[in-house]
C-alpha positions in Angstrom: -1.3 43.2 -41.4 0.3 45.8 -43.6 0.6 45.0 -47.2 1.0 41.3 -46.8 -1.1 39.2 -49.1 -2.3 36.2 -47.3 -4.3 33.5 -49.0 -6.3 30.6 -47.5 -6.4 27.5 -49.7 -7.0 23.8 -49.4 -4.0 21.8 -48.2 -2.6 19.1 -50.5 -1.0 15.9 -49.3 2.6 17.1 -49.6 1.8 20.0 -47.3 1.9 17.5 -44.5 5.6 18.1 -44.1 5.2 21.9 -43.6 2.1 21.4 -41.5 4.1 19.1 -39.2 6.9 21.6 -38.9 4.5 24.5 -38.1 2.8 22.4 -35.5 6.2 21.6 -33.9 7.4 25.3 -33.9 4.1 26.6 -32.4 4.0 23.8 -29.8 7.6 24.8 -28.7 6.4 28.3 -28.1 3.0 27.6 -26.7 3.1 24.4 -24.6 6.1 24.3 -22.3 4.7 25.1 -18.8 6.5 25.0 -15.5 3.3 24.5 -13.4 2.5 21.3 -15.3 6.2 20.2 -15.6 6.2 20.3 -19.4 9.6 21.2 -20.7 10.7 22.3 -24.2 12.5 18.9 -24.4 9.1 17.2 -23.8 7.7 19.0 -26.8 10.7 18.4 -29.0 10.4 14.7 -28.2 6.8 14.7 -29.4 8.1 15.6 -32.9 10.9 13.2 -33.8 13.0 13.9 -37.0 11.0 13.1 -40.2 13.4 10.3 -41.0 12.5 8.2 -37.9 10.1 5.3 -38.1 7.6 7.0 -35.9 7.7 10.3 -37.9 7.3 8.4 -41.2 4.2 6.7 -39.8 2.7 10.0 -38.7 3.5 11.6 -42.1 1.8 8.7 -43.9 -1.2 9.0 -41.6 -1.3 12.7 -42.3 -1.3 12.1 -46.1 -4.1 9.5 -45.8 -6.3 12.1 -44.1 -6.6 13.9 -47.5 -8.6 10.9 -48.8 -11.1 11.2 -45.9 -14.1 13.3 -47.0 -14.9 14.0 -43.3 -11.6 15.8 -42.8 -10.5 19.1 -44.3 -7.3 21.1 -43.9 -6.8 24.7 -44.9 -3.4 26.4 -45.1 -2.6 30.1 -44.9 0.1 31.2 -47.3 2.1 34.4 -47.7 3.1 34.3 -51.3 3.7 30.6 -51.8 5.0 29.9 -48.2 2.7 28.1 -45.8 2.6 30.1 -42.5 -0.3 28.3 -40.7 -3.1 25.8 -41.0 -6.4 24.7 -39.7 -7.7 21.1 -39.6 -11.4 20.3 -39.1 -13.5 17.1 -39.0 -17.2 16.3 -39.5 -18.0 13.7 -37.0 -21.2 11.5 -36.7 -22.9 13.7 -34.1 -20.8 16.8 -33.9 -18.1 18.7 -35.8 -14.6 19.3 -34.5 -11.8 21.8 -34.9 -8.7 19.6 -34.5 -6.0 22.2 -34.9 -5.3 25.7 -35.8 -1.7 26.9 -35.7 0.2 29.9 -37.1 3.9 30.5 -37.0 4.4 32.9 -34.0 5.4 35.9 -36.1 2.1 35.7 -38.0 -0.1 35.5 -34.9 -2.4 38.4 -33.9 -2.7 39.7 -37.5 -6.2 38.4 -38.4 -4.9 35.3 -40.2 -6.2 32.9 -37.6 -9.6 34.5 -37.9 -9.5 34.0 -41.7 -8.6 30.3 -41.3 -11.3 29.9 -38.7 -14.0 31.5 -40.9 -13.1 29.1 -43.8 -13.2 26.1 -41.4 -16.5 27.1 -39.9 -18.0 27.7 -43.3 -17.0 24.2 -44.4 -18.3 22.6 -41.2 -21.6 24.5 -41.5 -24.0 25.2 -38.7 -26.1 22.0 -38.6 -24.1 20.5 -35.8 -22.3 21.7 -32.7 -18.6 22.4 -33.1 -16.1 21.2 -30.4 -12.5 22.1 -29.9 -10.0 21.0 -27.2 -7.6 23.7 -25.9 -4.7 23.5 -23.4 -6.2 24.7 -20.1 -3.4 27.2 -19.7 -3.5 28.6 -23.3 -5.4 31.7 -22.4 -4.7 33.2 -25.9 -6.4 30.3 -27.7 -9.3 30.3 -25.2 -10.0 34.0 -25.9 -9.6 33.4 -29.6 -12.3 30.7 -29.6 -14.5 32.7 -27.3 -14.6 35.5 -29.9 -16.3 33.0 -32.3 -18.9 32.2 -29.6 -17.3 29.1 -28.1 -17.9 28.5 -24.4 -16.0 26.2 -22.0 -18.1 23.1 -21.3 -16.3 22.4 -18.0 -15.1 19.0 -19.3 -11.4 18.1 -19.0 -10.1 16.2 -21.9 -6.9 14.2 -22.0 -6.8 12.7 -25.5 -3.8 11.2 -27.1 -2.8 14.5 -28.9 -1.8 15.9 -25.5 0.2 12.9 -24.3 3.9 13.5 -24.5 6.6 10.7 -25.0 7.7 11.4 -21.3 4.2 10.4 -20.2 3.3 14.0 -19.2 0.0 15.2 -20.4 -0.9 18.7 -21.7 -4.2 19.3 -19.8 -7.0 20.2 -22.1 -10.4 21.7 -21.7 -13.3 21.3 -24.1 -15.0 24.2 -25.8 -18.2 24.2 -27.7 -20.0 26.3 -30.3 -23.6 25.4 -29.8 -25.8 25.3 -33.0 -28.9 23.9 -31.4 
């Protein structure tokens, strides 16, 4: 990582705009896939301009999550610039990693590992932790495996992976078993 000073801190409601942009930028690099017919345009359409009605609704939903004590979001910063984030949730029976994204130029530098450690510390080890990963995102699958996650064999197609075109990013479920 060189001499970069990276800090991991709690996100604040106004971070939702930067988080949304990081998600879009990383999706554009990660999720287009010829085999599944997912184009860059499909991904771009998932993230309409912040001034649209749909985007404004998503931004408000994002801000409301900060009021939910079962959800926590961490951001990674270089100086005062957000370069990545991790969102986690404590559910009734299990815990869940909802998202972990870093801008492409900051990947493979140990920052994702720092975010993950903070998230796992907050989630604790009383409950199993689940995460959904695009089935073709080998890099993410290997990342989670380094933390002890295993593939459950379950295919998940939740709303997060549904694109406006109707195409679906195929996801698999991974589990860190604490029992």
